[in-house]
C-alpha positions in Angstrom: 95.9 92.6 77.9 96.7 94.9 81.0 95.6 93.4 84.2 95.5 94.6 87.9 98.2 94.3 89.6 99.8 95.7 92.9 97.8 98.2 95.4 95.1 100.0 94.1 92.9 102.8 95.8 89.3 102.2 95.9 88.7 106.0 95.8 86.6 107.8 98.4 84.7 110.7 97.1 84.9 114.3 98.6 81.7 116.2 98.4 80.5 120.0 98.2 77.2 121.4 98.4 75.8 118.0 97.4 78.2 117.4 94.6 81.4 115.6 94.2 84.2 118.1 95.1 86.1 117.7 91.6 89.1 119.9 92.9 89.7 118.1 96.0 89.4 114.8 94.0 92.5 116.1 91.9 94.3 116.5 94.9 93.6 113.1 96.3 94.8 111.6 92.9 98.1 113.5 93.2 98.4 112.5 96.5 97.8 108.7 95.9 100.0 108.6 92.9 102.9 110.2 94.5 102.7 107.9 97.3 103.4 105.0 95.4 100.2 103.3 94.4 99.7 101.1 91.4 96.6 102.6 90.2 93.3 104.0 91.1 89.6 102.7 90.9 87.2 105.5 91.2 83.4 105.1 91.4 83.8 102.8 93.8 81.5 101.1 96.7 83.5 102.9 99.5 83.4 106.2 97.3 79.4 106.2 97.8 78.8 105.5 94.2 75.4 104.0 95.1 74.3 107.6 96.3 75.3 109.0 92.8 73.5 110.0 89.4 75.1 108.6 85.9 76.2 112.0 85.5 78.1 112.4 88.7 79.6 109.0 88.0 80.9 109.8 84.8 82.5 113.4 86.2 84.5 111.3 88.7 85.8 108.9 85.9 86.8 112.0 83.8 88.5 113.9 86.4 90.4 111.0 87.9 91.4 109.8 84.1 92.4 113.2 83.4 94.2 113.9 86.3 96.1 110.8 86.4 97.3 111.7 83.0 98.7 108.2 82.3 100.9 107.9 85.3 98.8 104.9 86.7 96.3 102.8 85.7 92.9 103.8 86.2 90.0 101.0 86.2 86.5 102.9 86.6 83.6 101.3 88.4 80.5 100.7 86.3 77.7 100.0 89.4 74.2 100.2 88.6 70.9 98.0 89.2 70.6 98.4 85.5 72.6 96.4 83.1 72.1 99.4 80.3 73.5 102.0 82.6 76.7 99.7 83.3 77.2 99.5 79.6 76.9 103.0 79.1 79.1 103.8 81.9 81.6 101.4 80.5 81.2 103.2 77.1 81.9 106.7 78.7 85.2 105.1 80.8 86.6 104.0 77.6 85.9 107.4 75.8 87.9 109.2 78.5 90.9 106.6 78.3 90.2 104.3 81.2 92.5 101.5 81.6 90.0 98.7 82.4 86.5 98.5 84.0 85.4 97.0 87.5 81.9 95.3 87.2 80.1 94.2 90.4 76.8 92.0 90.0 73.4 94.0 89.5 72.7 95.7 92.8 69.5 95.7 94.6 67.5 92.7 93.0 68.6 89.0 94.3 69.1 86.8 91.2 70.0 83.1 90.6 73.5 82.4 89.8 72.9 81.7 86.2 71.1 85.1 85.7 73.7 86.8 87.4 76.5 85.4 85.2 74.3 86.1 82.1 73.7 89.7 82.9 77.6 90.3 83.6 78.4 88.6 80.5 76.3 90.9 78.4 78.0 93.9 80.1 81.5 92.5 79.5 80.7 91.6 76.0 79.5 95.3 75.3 83.3 96.5 75.7 86.6 95.9 74.4 88.4 97.0 77.8 89.6 94.4 79.9 87.4 93.9 82.9 88.0 93.3 86.5 85.0 91.4 88.4 83.9 92.4 91.7 82.7 90.5 94.5 80.8 92.9 97.3 78.2 90.5 98.8 77.5 93.4 101.2 75.9 95.2 98.3 74.9 93.0 95.8 74.5 88.9 94.8 77.6 87.1 95.9 79.9 85.8 93.1 81.0 82.4 94.1 84.4 80.7 92.9 82.5 78.8 90.4 80.5 81.8 88.7 84.1 83.6 88.8 85.7 80.6 87.2 83.0 80.6 84.5 83.4 84.5 83.5 87.1 84.3 83.8 86.8 82.4 80.7 85.7 85.5 78.6 88.5 87.1 76.8 88.6 90.4 78.3 88.0 89.2 82.0 91.4 89.6 83.5 90.8 89.6 87.5 88.6 90.1 90.3 88.5 92.2 93.3 87.3 89.9 96.2 85.9 91.8 99.1 83.8 88.7 100.5 86.3 88.4 103.2 86.1 84.6 103.1 89.7 82.7 102.8 88.5 79.7 101.6 86.5 81.1 98.7 89.4 83.4 98.0 91.9 80.1 97.6 88.9 78.5 95.6 88.9 81.4 93.2 93.0 81.2 92.8 92.5 77.5 91.9 89.7 77.5 90.0 90.5 80.5 87.9 94.0 79.7 87.3 92.4 76.6 85.1 90.1 79.2 83.3 93.1 81.6 82.5 96.6 80.9 84.2 97.4 85.0 84.2 93.9 85.7 86.2 94.5 88.1 88.7 92.6 87.8 92.3 93.0 90.7 94.4 91.8 91.2 97.7 89.2 93.9 98.5 89.9 93.5 102.2 92.9 95.4 103.6 92.8 93.3 106.6 94.1 90.4 104.4 96.5 92.0 102.1 99.6 90.0 103.4 97.8 86.7 103.8 96.6 87.0 100.3 99.7 87.7 98.7 101.2 84.6 100.3 98.3 82.3 99.1 98.9 83.6 95.4 96.9 87.0 95.2 98.2 89.6 93.1 97.4 93.0 95.2 94.3 94.7 96.7 91.9 97.3 95.8 90.9 99.0 99.2 90.0 102.2 101.1 92.9 102.1 103.3 95.2 102.1 100.1 94.0 105.5 99.7 94.2 106.6 103.2 97.6 104.9 104.0 99.0 104.4 100.4 102.4 104.4 102.3 101.4 101.4 104.5 99.8 99.2 102.0 102.6 99.8 99.3 105.2 98.8 102.0 103.7 95.8 102.8 103.4 94.8 99.3 106.9 95.6 98.4 108.2 93.8 101.8 106.2 90.9 100.6 107.6 90.8 96.9 111.0 91.2 98.3 110.6 88.0 100.5 110.9 90.2 103.8 107.8 88.2 105.1 108.5 88.8 108.8 108.7 92.6 108.3 105.3 92.4 106.2 103.7 90.5 108.5 104.6 92.8 111.6 103.3 95.8 109.2 100.2 94.0 108.6 99.4 93.8 112.3 100.5 96.9 113.2 98.0 98.3 110.9 94.9 96.0 112.0 94.2 98.4 114.8 93.9 101.3 112.5 91.6 99.3 110.0 89.3 98.0 112.7 89.1 101.9 114.1 88.1 103.0 110.5 85.7 100.4 110.0 84.0 100.7 113.4 82.0 103.6 112.1 79.1 103.4 109.6 80.6 102.7 106.0 82.5 104.6 104.6 82.4 107.2 107.4 85.3 105.9 109.1 87.6 106.1 105.8 86.6 109.5 105.1 87.5 110.4 108.6 90.9 109.1 107.8 91.3 111.1 104.8 90.2 114.2 106.6 92.9 113.7 109.1 95.4 113.1 106.2 94.6 116.6 105.3 91.8 116.5 102.8 88.2 117.9 102.9 85.7 115.3 102.3 82.6 117.4 102.8 79.2 116.5 103.7 77.8 113.0 102.3 74.7 113.6 100.6 73.6 110.7 102.8 73.1 112.5 106.0 74.4 111.2 109.2 72.6 111.1 112.5 74.0 113.1 115.4 74.9 109.6 117.3 77.1 108.8 114.5 78.8 112.1 114.1 79.5 111.9 118.0 81.0 108.5 117.8 83.2 110.0 114.7 84.4 112.9 117.0 84.9 110.9 119.9 87.5 108.4 118.0 89.0 111.2 116.0 92.1 111.9 118.3 92.7 108.1 118.8 92.7 107.3 115.2 94.7 110.6 114.3 97.4 109.2 116.9 97.2 105.9 115.5 97.8 106.7 112.0 100.7 108.9 112.7 102.4 106.1 114.8 101.7 103.7 112.0 103.2 105.8 109.3 106.1 106.1 111.4 106.7 102.3 111.5 105.8 102.2 107.8 108.8 105.0 106.9 
């Protein structure tokens, strides 16, 4: 069964008149594939999936899968507070030709660990597609290493995107999940942690920065795989100020600003930003643009 390996973009969503801008999204797909990404992850948290209707999520899946046209794997997010909606999203993704699914715990309500595992298990067992778990404690219940290891025993659970940012838990996931499935893939969801995660045994990342700066993230991965650790670490450290600058704005505004600088029209989010936030974005735009260009020069 196929597994997520390498550098994946947690895709940002361009907007136009309150709807996903599918024409601009197609351009983003081509840009990210041409830049060497291993795969794409539409309907992501950073892509503002929490603001979307079922139909909008489906439109993203369909557009990305069809535009990718088999050039790279497409792992579709199926986020929802409703298990039945996640199941329906997974069914639609399979019909469109998705490579696999990315499943986070149900959002909004807090649940006991056994309830979370049972709910996710029901969703996973509703599909034959490979499933990557998604630990995102910023927006949903945290998946502990023990919970991940339990779910990893299901035959179509093949990996996890861990956005928890806890290095100890990342290591525990590597250890416990290896016992459940020796081929289980642990990918970091934190761009700041790519190089350390790879050296620890991680298999790649699914991050917003992979979409904004695919050249940089791919280069870090390639250097690490080639054993050129000093260069990989140097590039990771050079990228950190840019990553921190994008993260300094309310999520996911900084990453969208990065995409604007790269030449894409991201439009107005359906969730309005206050003037103070817009002013902060404008105040760092020139600095971010300069830092992005310097980083791309280093990576090339």
